[in-house]
C-alpha positions, 0 to 999 in steps of 0.5 A: 872194446875196439880192436886195433887192426894192423895194415899188412903193407907187405901184402899190399906191396906184393899185390901191387907188384902182381898188378904192375906185372899184368898185361894191359888186357889182364889189367882191364879184366881185373878192373872189370872184375873188381868194379863188377859189383859196384852200385854206380855206373861205369865210365863207359855207361856214363859216357853212353848216357851223356851221348844218348841224352844229348847232355853236351849238345849245347856245345855245338851251338857255342861260338868258336873262340879259338882257331888253329891260328891262335897262340904259338906252335908247340915245339917238341924237343 
């Protein structure tokens, strides 16, 4: 027999409120702790691998298709 589980939306809402109240440094620490046991590389690790492995080196040999003179200036209001 399959047991029906109910979602505790009140608990989830409370957790979200607590997370939103954290400082940026506290959120970063929380993220590090939550993602610490994941079996795949972090964003920083992927960036490091791409840099060290020269994954985007080919872009240095691509022609410059656009310049600062192309298009129209963006007007901020």
